[in-house]
C-alpha positions as CSV (number, residue, x, y, z in Angstrom):
1,M,286.1,4.8,179.5
2,N,285.0,6.2,176.1
3,V,285.3,10.0,176.4
4,L,284.1,12.7,174.1
5,L,286.2,15.9,174.1
6,T,284.4,18.9,172.6
7,G,286.9,21.5,171.5
8,G,289.6,18.8,171.9
9,M,291.9,20.2,169.2
10,G,292.4,23.4,171.1
11,Y,295.0,24.4,173.6
12,L,293.3,22.9,176.7
13,G,291.7,20.1,174.8
14,S,294.8,18.7,173.2
15,H,296.6,18.5,176.5
16,T,293.6,16.9,178.1
17,A,293.4,14.4,175.3
18,L,297.0,13.4,176.0
19,S,296.3,12.9,179.7
20,L,293.3,10.7,178.9
21,L,295.2,8.6,176.4
22,E,298.0,8.1,178.9
23,Q,295.5,6.6,181.3
24,E,294.1,4.2,178.7
25,H,290.9,6.1,178.0
26,E,289.4,6.0,174.5
27,V,289.2,9.5,173.2
28,T,286.9,11.1,170.6
29,I,287.4,14.7,169.7
30,L,284.7,16.9,168.2
31,D,286.0,20.3,167.0
32,N,285.2,22.8,164.3
33,L,288.8,24.0,164.1
34,S,287.8,27.6,164.4
35,N,290.7,28.3,166.8
36,S,293.0,25.3,166.2
37,N,295.0,23.5,163.6
38,P,294.4,20.0,162.0
39,S,298.1,19.2,162.6
40,V,297.4,19.0,166.4
41,L,295.9,15.6,165.8
42,Q,299.1,14.2,164.4
43,C,301.0,15.7,167.3
44,I,298.8,14.1,169.9
45,E,299.1,10.7,168.2
46,S,302.8,11.1,167.8
47,I,303.4,11.9,171.5
48,S,301.0,9.2,172.8
49,S,301.8,6.5,170.2
50,K,298.0,6.0,170.2
51,Q,295.1,6.8,167.9
52,L,292.0,8.7,168.7
53,N,288.8,9.5,166.8
54,F,288.3,12.9,165.3
55,V,285.0,14.4,164.1
56,R,285.2,17.8,162.4
57,G,282.0,19.7,163.3
58,D,280.3,22.2,165.6
59,V,278.8,21.4,169.0
60,L,275.8,23.6,167.8
61,D,275.0,20.8,165.4
62,T,272.9,18.6,167.8
63,A,272.4,15.8,165.3
64,L,276.1,15.5,164.7
65,V,276.8,15.4,168.4
66,K,274.2,12.7,168.9
67,N,275.6,10.6,166.1
68,T,279.1,11.0,167.5
69,I,278.0,9.8,170.9
70,N,276.2,6.8,169.4
71,Q,278.9,5.9,166.9
72,F,281.8,5.9,169.4
73,K,279.7,4.5,172.3
74,I,280.6,7.5,174.5
75,D,280.4,7.1,178.3
76,A,281.4,10.6,179.4
77,V,281.8,14.1,178.0
78,I,284.3,16.8,178.7
79,H,282.9,20.0,177.3
80,L,285.7,22.4,176.4
81,A,284.3,24.0,173.2
82,G,283.5,27.6,173.3
83,L,284.7,31.2,172.8
84,K,286.9,32.4,175.7
85,A,288.3,36.0,175.2
86,V,287.1,38.5,177.7
87,G,287.8,41.6,175.6
88,E,286.2,40.1,172.6
89,S,283.1,39.1,174.5
90,V,282.6,42.8,175.6
91,L,282.7,43.8,171.9
92,N,280.6,40.9,170.6
93,P,278.4,39.5,173.4
94,H,275.8,38.0,171.1
95,Q,278.4,35.7,169.5
96,Y,279.5,34.5,173.0
97,Y,276.0,33.7,174.2
98,K,275.2,31.9,170.9
99,N,278.4,29.8,170.9
100,N,278.8,29.1,174.6
101,V,275.2,28.9,176.0
102,Q,273.4,27.6,172.9
103,G,276.3,25.3,172.2
104,A,276.0,23.8,175.7
105,I,272.3,23.4,175.3
106,S,272.8,21.6,172.0
107,L,275.3,19.2,173.7
108,L,272.9,18.6,176.6
109,D,270.1,17.8,174.1
110,A,272.3,15.2,172.5
111,M,273.4,13.7,175.8
112,L,269.8,13.5,177.0
113,S,268.6,11.8,173.9
114,C,271.5,9.3,174.2
115,N,271.0,8.7,177.9
116,I,274.5,9.9,178.7
117,G,274.7,11.8,182.0
118,S,278.4,12.0,182.9
119,L,279.8,15.4,182.2
120,V,282.9,17.5,183.1
121,F,282.3,21.2,182.2
122,S,285.0,23.7,181.4
123,S,284.0,26.8,183.4
124,S,286.1,29.8,184.4
125,A,287.1,31.8,187.4
126,T,285.7,34.8,185.5
127,V,282.3,33.8,187.0
128,Y,283.4,35.3,190.3
129,G,283.8,38.8,189.0
130,A,285.7,41.4,191.1
131,P,286.8,39.4,194.2
132,Q,285.3,40.3,197.6
133,Y,288.2,38.4,199.2
134,L,291.3,36.5,198.2
135,P,292.1,33.7,197.7
136,I,288.8,32.8,196.1
137,N,287.0,29.6,197.3
138,E,284.0,28.0,195.7
139,E,281.6,29.7,198.1
140,H,282.7,33.1,196.9
141,P,279.7,35.0,195.4
142,T,279.4,34.9,191.6
143,N,279.1,38.2,189.8
144,P,280.7,38.1,186.3
145,Y,282.2,41.3,185.0
146,N,281.8,40.6,181.3
147,P,279.7,38.6,178.8
148,Y,282.2,35.7,178.7
149,G,281.9,35.2,182.4
150,N,278.1,35.5,182.1
151,S,277.9,32.8,179.5
152,K,279.8,30.4,181.7
153,L,277.6,31.2,184.7
154,F,274.5,30.7,182.7
155,I,275.7,27.3,181.7
156,E,276.6,26.4,185.3
157,Q,273.0,27.3,186.4
158,I,271.6,25.1,183.7
159,L,273.8,22.2,184.9
160,I,272.7,22.8,188.5
161,D,269.1,22.5,187.5
162,I,269.7,19.4,185.4
163,A,271.5,17.7,188.3
164,R,268.7,18.6,190.7
165,S,266.1,17.2,188.4
166,N,267.8,14.0,187.4
167,K,269.9,11.9,189.8
168,D,271.2,9.8,186.9
169,W,273.4,12.8,185.9
170,T,276.8,13.2,187.5
171,I,278.5,16.6,186.7
172,V,281.8,18.1,187.7
173,N,282.1,21.9,187.1
174,L,285.8,23.0,186.9
175,R,286.4,26.7,187.3
176,Y,289.8,27.2,185.6
177,F,292.1,30.0,186.5
178,N,294.8,30.9,183.9
179,P,296.4,28.0,182.1
180,V,299.8,28.7,180.5
181,G,302.8,26.7,179.4
182,S,303.0,23.8,177.0
183,H,303.5,20.0,176.9
184,I,306.9,18.8,177.9
185,S,307.4,17.5,174.3
186,G,307.3,21.0,172.9
187,L,305.0,19.7,170.1
188,I,301.7,21.2,171.4
189,G,300.9,24.5,173.1
190,D,298.9,27.7,173.0
191,N,298.8,28.6,169.3
192,P,295.7,30.7,168.7
193,N,294.7,31.9,165.3
194,G,295.1,35.6,164.8
195,I,296.2,38.1,167.5
196,P,296.5,36.3,170.8
197,N,294.0,37.3,173.5
198,N,296.0,35.7,176.3
199,L,299.3,36.8,177.9
200,M,301.7,33.9,177.3
201,P,301.2,33.3,173.6
202,Y,301.6,37.0,173.0
203,I,304.9,37.0,175.0
204,N,305.9,34.0,172.8
205,Q,305.3,35.9,169.6
206,V,307.2,39.0,170.9
207,A,310.1,36.7,171.9
208,A,310.1,35.2,168.4
209,N,310.2,38.7,166.9
210,Q,306.7,38.2,165.3
211,R,305.5,41.2,167.2
212,P,307.5,44.3,168.2
213,F,306.3,44.5,171.8
214,L,303.7,43.4,174.4
215,N,300.8,45.5,175.3
216,V,300.3,45.5,179.1
217,F,296.7,46.5,179.7
218,G,296.7,48.7,182.8
219,G,299.5,49.8,185.0
220,D,297.4,51.6,187.6
221,Y,295.7,48.7,189.4
222,E,295.8,48.5,193.2
223,T,298.5,45.8,193.0
224,P,302.2,46.0,194.1
225,D,303.4,46.9,190.6
226,G,300.2,48.3,189.1
227,T,299.6,45.4,186.7
228,G,296.9,42.7,187.0
229,I,297.5,39.7,189.1
230,R,296.3,36.2,188.1
231,D,296.6,32.6,189.2
232,Y,298.6,31.0,186.4
233,I,298.5,27.2,186.2
234,H,300.5,24.9,184.0
235,V,298.3,23.4,181.3
236,E,299.5,19.9,182.1
237,D,298.4,20.3,185.7
238,L,295.1,21.6,184.5
239,S,294.7,18.7,182.1
240,E,295.2,16.2,184.9
241,A,292.4,17.8,186.8
242,H,290.0,16.3,184.2
243,L,291.3,12.8,185.1
244,A,290.5,13.5,188.7
245,A,287.1,14.8,187.7
246,L,286.3,11.6,185.7
247,N,287.4,9.5,188.7
248,W,285.0,11.4,190.9
249,I,282.2,10.8,188.4
250,D,283.1,7.1,188.1
251,D,283.3,6.6,191.9
252,P,281.6,3.3,192.7
253,D,280.3,4.9,195.9
254,K,276.9,6.1,194.6
255,N,275.7,7.0,198.1
256,R,277.3,10.5,198.0
257,D,275.0,13.4,198.9
258,I,275.4,15.3,195.6
259,N,275.6,14.5,191.9
260,M,277.2,17.8,190.9
261,N,280.3,19.4,192.4
262,T,282.3,22.6,191.6
263,F,286.0,23.0,192.0
264,N,288.6,25.7,191.6
265,I,291.5,24.7,189.4
266,G,294.4,26.9,190.2
267,T,297.6,27.0,192.2
268,G,296.6,29.4,194.9
269,V,299.4,31.8,194.0
270,G,299.0,35.1,192.2
271,Y,301.5,36.6,189.8
272,S,301.4,40.0,188.1
273,V,301.9,40.6,184.4
274,L,305.3,42.1,185.1
275,D,306.1,39.1,187.3
276,I,305.4,36.8,184.3
277,I,307.4,39.0,181.9
278,H,310.5,39.1,184.2
279,A,310.3,35.4,184.9
280,Y,310.1,34.6,181.2
281,E,313.1,36.8,180.5
282,Q,315.2,35.3,183.3
283,I,314.3,31.6,182.6
284,N,314.7,31.8,178.8
285,G,317.5,34.4,178.5
286,L,315.4,36.7,176.4
287,K,314.3,40.4,176.5
288,I,310.5,41.1,176.2
289,P,309.8,44.7,175.3
290,Y,306.5,46.0,176.5
291,K,304.3,49.1,176.8
292,I,301.8,49.9,179.5
293,T,298.5,50.9,177.8
294,A,295.0,51.6,179.0
295,R,293.0,49.1,181.0
296,R,291.0,46.6,179.0
297,E,287.3,46.7,179.6
298,G,286.1,43.7,181.6
299,D,289.4,43.1,183.4
300,I,289.8,43.1,187.1
301,A,292.9,43.9,189.4
302,A,293.6,40.5,191.0
303,C,292.2,37.0,191.0
304,Y,293.7,33.8,192.5
305,A,292.3,30.6,193.8
306,N,291.9,28.7,197.0
307,P,292.2,25.2,195.5
308,T,291.8,23.3,198.8
309,K,288.5,21.7,197.8
310,A,290.0,20.1,194.7
311,N,293.0,19.1,196.6
312,T,290.9,17.3,199.2
313,I,288.0,15.8,197.4
314,L,289.5,15.1,193.9
315,G,293.0,14.4,195.3
316,W,294.4,16.7,192.7
317,K,297.3,19.1,193.2
318,T,299.6,21.1,190.9
319,S,303.2,20.1,190.6
320,R,304.7,22.4,188.0
321,T,306.4,25.7,188.8
322,L,306.4,29.1,187.2
323,E,309.8,28.2,185.7
324,D,308.1,25.1,184.1
325,M,305.4,27.4,182.7
326,C,307.7,29.9,181.1
327,G,310.3,27.5,180.0
328,S,307.8,25.1,178.3
329,A,306.0,28.0,176.6
330,W,309.2,29.2,174.9
331,N,310.2,25.6,174.1
332,F,306.9,25.2,172.2
333,Q,307.4,28.5,170.4
334,K,310.9,27.5,169.2
335,N,309.7,24.1,168.0
336,K,306.8,25.6,166.2
């Protein structure tokens, strides 16, 4: 299958590209490199011993997306491109709606014009908002707590309407929980430009003495240790979920009742921020200094998945442990 990966040079995209190449898919990456590095391309090709196509550009450029689909005879799209920092979205909502929602519409315009209707969408557990119950299944009400989550939910609704209106489309909506860790090679990992917005790359930089300490946002949540609890999933497990999604799309049984399906992609286990810090210290033999600071606007106390639907329908399950997550993260930081 010829697969277009938007945002494929980023953290999630690069690992997904490797998973696709390992399964003999032809991969084309479209990325504007706003939060990634050109060297990632060489790393992907070095690890896989395979070549892929790379187009530098923005998903907002509909003509470019259309030309890319036609040039590389794309069969399916995995849409990963977009802004993803909760706190930043609260400060700059307009930019999030422009990049995420308008970017998705631009991609859909190009796909429609090229008669391509196979899509895997990168959504987020943020669409659920403050949990009404835990663990969260796909039937949980959606009520995003911040503009980032709103942007993802808006796109989901657009996709639902498209799927209802046109049975030629087949769409898988993946609601990611919290990807962490790095590829086993240690050559690619979470390496954001500027100050990290996510926990693990910030811990990595503290461990490497690039930053003096870790800010822990909130120590007074109603959790066992007062810090926020999340469902952390190894990025390689998450990347493999895209393969399962493509298999569902490509299922020869076209008599199924629906042409769009939504799945939680998580482990079903919640760890607090302090749990992650202590595990990282123990596994890697390092000390991570931290300071408890005020809560970050837009954050919630606890969120973790019920992944049963993905386990059952997609045949996908996680296999990597918390030790794998923390150990691989530091391994990447050392190699970098």
